[in-house]
C-alpha positions as CSV (number, residue, x, y, z in Angstrom):
1,X,0.0,0.0,0.0
2,X,3.1,2.2,-0.1
3,X,2.5,5.4,-1.9
4,X,-1.3,5.0,-2.0
5,X,-3.5,7.9,-3.1
6,X,-6.5,8.0,-0.8
7,X,-7.2,11.7,-1.0
8,X,-10.8,12.4,0.0
9,X,-11.2,8.7,0.8
10,X,-13.7,7.4,3.3
11,X,-12.0,4.9,5.6
12,X,-13.9,5.3,8.9
13,X,-13.2,2.4,11.3
14,X,-10.7,0.7,9.0
15,X,-8.1,-1.6,10.5
16,X,-4.6,-0.7,9.1
17,X,-2.6,-1.8,12.1
18,X,1.1,-2.2,11.3
19,X,0.5,-1.3,7.7
20,X,3.3,0.4,5.6
21,X,1.7,3.5,4.2
22,X,4.9,5.4,3.7
23,X,4.4,8.5,1.5
24,X,0.6,8.0,1.2
25,X,-1.6,10.9,0.3
26,X,-4.7,10.8,2.6
27,X,-5.4,14.5,2.5
28,X,-9.0,15.3,3.5
29,X,-9.6,11.5,4.1
30,X,-12.1,10.4,6.7
31,X,-10.3,8.0,9.1
32,X,-12.4,8.5,12.3
33,X,-12.1,5.5,14.6
34,X,-9.5,3.9,12.4
35,X,-7.0,1.5,13.9
36,X,-3.6,2.7,12.9
37,X,-1.5,1.3,15.7
38,X,2.1,0.8,14.9
39,X,1.5,2.0,11.3
40,X,4.2,3.6,9.2
41,X,2.9,6.9,7.7
42,X,6.2,8.6,7.4
43,X,6.3,11.3,4.8
44,X,2.5,11.1,4.4
45,X,0.1,13.8,3.4
46,X,-2.8,14.0,5.8
47,X,-3.7,17.7,5.6
48,X,-7.3,18.3,6.7
49,X,-7.8,14.6,7.3
50,X,-10.4,13.6,9.9
51,X,-8.9,11.2,12.5
52,X,-11.3,11.8,15.4
53,X,-11.2,8.9,18.0
54,X,-8.6,7.0,15.8
55,X,-6.0,4.8,17.5
56,X,-2.6,6.0,16.4
57,X,-0.6,4.4,19.3
58,X,3.1,4.2,18.4
59,X,2.5,5.4,14.9
60,X,5.4,6.7,12.8
61,X,4.4,10.1,11.3
62,X,7.8,11.6,11.0
63,X,8.0,14.3,8.3
64,X,4.3,14.1,7.6
65,X,1.8,16.9,6.9
66,X,-1.3,17.1,9.0
67,X,-2.0,20.8,8.7
68,X,-5.6,21.5,9.7
69,X,-6.3,17.8,10.5
70,X,-8.8,16.8,13.1
71,X,-7.6,14.4,15.8
72,X,-10.1,15.0,18.5
73,X,-10.0,12.3,21.2
74,X,-7.4,10.4,19.1
75,X,-4.9,8.2,20.9
76,X,-1.3,9.0,19.9
77,X,0.6,7.6,22.9
78,X,4.3,6.9,22.1
79,X,3.8,8.3,18.5
80,X,6.8,9.6,16.5
81,X,5.8,13.0,15.2
82,X,9.2,14.4,14.7
83,X,9.4,17.1,12.0
84,X,5.6,16.7,11.5
85,X,3.5,19.7,10.5
86,X,0.4,19.9,12.7
87,X,-0.2,23.6,12.2
88,X,-3.9,24.6,12.7
89,X,-4.7,20.9,13.7
90,X,-7.6,20.2,16.2
91,X,-6.2,17.8,18.8
92,X,-8.8,18.5,21.6
93,X,-9.0,15.8,24.2
94,X,-6.4,13.6,22.5
95,X,-3.8,11.5,24.3
96,X,-0.2,12.0,23.3
97,X,1.5,10.5,26.3
98,X,5.3,10.1,25.7
99,X,4.9,11.2,22.1
100,X,7.9,12.7,20.4
101,X,7.1,16.0,18.8
102,X,10.7,17.2,18.4
103,X,11.0,19.9,15.8
104,X,7.3,19.6,14.9
105,X,5.4,22.6,13.6
106,X,2.4,23.1,15.9
107,X,1.6,26.7,15.2
108,X,-2.0,27.7,15.9
109,X,-2.9,24.0,16.8
110,X,-5.6,23.4,19.4
111,X,-4.7,20.9,22.2
112,X,-7.4,21.8,24.7
113,X,-7.9,19.1,27.4
114,X,-5.2,16.9,25.7
115,X,-2.9,14.7,27.7
116,X,0.7,15.4,26.7
117,X,2.3,13.8,29.8
118,X,5.9,13.0,29.1
119,X,5.8,14.3,25.6
120,X,8.9,15.7,24.0
121,X,8.8,19.0,22.2
122,X,12.6,19.7,21.7
123,X,12.9,22.6,19.2
124,X,9.2,22.4,18.4
125,X,7.4,25.5,17.1
126,X,4.2,25.9,19.2
127,X,3.7,29.6,18.6
128,X,0.1,30.7,19.3
129,X,-1.0,27.1,20.1
130,X,-3.9,26.6,22.4
131,X,-2.9,24.3,25.3
132,X,-5.6,25.5,27.7
133,X,-6.6,22.8,30.3
134,X,-4.1,20.4,28.9
135,X,-1.8,18.0,30.9
136,X,1.9,18.5,30.3
137,X,3.2,16.7,33.4
138,X,6.8,15.8,32.9
139,X,6.8,17.1,29.3
140,X,10.0,18.4,27.8
141,X,9.6,21.8,26.1
142,X,13.3,22.6,26.1
143,X,14.4,25.0,23.4
144,X,10.8,25.1,22.1
145,X,9.2,28.2,20.6
146,X,6.1,28.7,22.7
147,X,5.6,32.4,21.9
148,X,1.9,33.4,22.5
149,X,0.9,29.9,23.7
150,X,-2.2,29.7,25.8
151,X,-1.6,27.5,28.9
152,X,-4.5,28.7,31.0
153,X,-5.4,26.1,33.6
154,X,-2.8,23.7,32.2
155,X,-1.0,21.2,34.4
156,X,2.7,21.8,33.8
157,X,3.9,19.9,36.9
158,X,7.6,18.8,36.4
159,X,7.6,20.1,32.8
160,X,11.0,21.2,31.5
161,X,11.1,24.6,29.9
162,X,14.9,25.0,29.6
163,X,15.7,27.8,27.1
164,X,12.1,27.7,25.8
165,X,11.0,31.0,24.2
166,X,8.0,32.1,26.4
167,X,7.4,35.6,25.1
168,X,3.7,36.4,25.3
169,X,2.7,33.0,26.6
170,X,-0.3,32.9,28.9
171,X,0.5,30.8,32.0
172,X,-2.3,32.2,34.1
173,X,-3.9,29.4,36.2
174,X,-1.2,26.9,35.2
175,X,0.0,24.7,37.9
């Protein structure tokens, strides 16, 4: 299935666990409730795809594009999202425990009520992202660009912010 073009496809509830979908174009595809556990979607195009409530545990999405994608209540625990573009993505209520988002582009993304415990954001670009009421316990935001980030009522217990750029970030109510 490598290199598949599923643009605008309807794949709701599909089981693609452990599939190799390297370089696949699934832009604007509907993948709600899909099982994509341990799937290889490196270098894939998923801009504006709908992945609400999908299981993406331990997925490989390195260098992929998910700009404007919907991942509400999706499970991305231990996912590899390095160098991934999630700008303007809706990730409300999702679980990204121990996910690696190093050098990811997360500008203007919405992560309200998301669980980002233990996630890694080294050199990530989170400018103007909405992390209100999210859980960032033990997350590593070292060297991340978090200018203008909203962290109202977020749990940042034991989060590392070493050399993070916090200009204009709203930390009111964060604990």
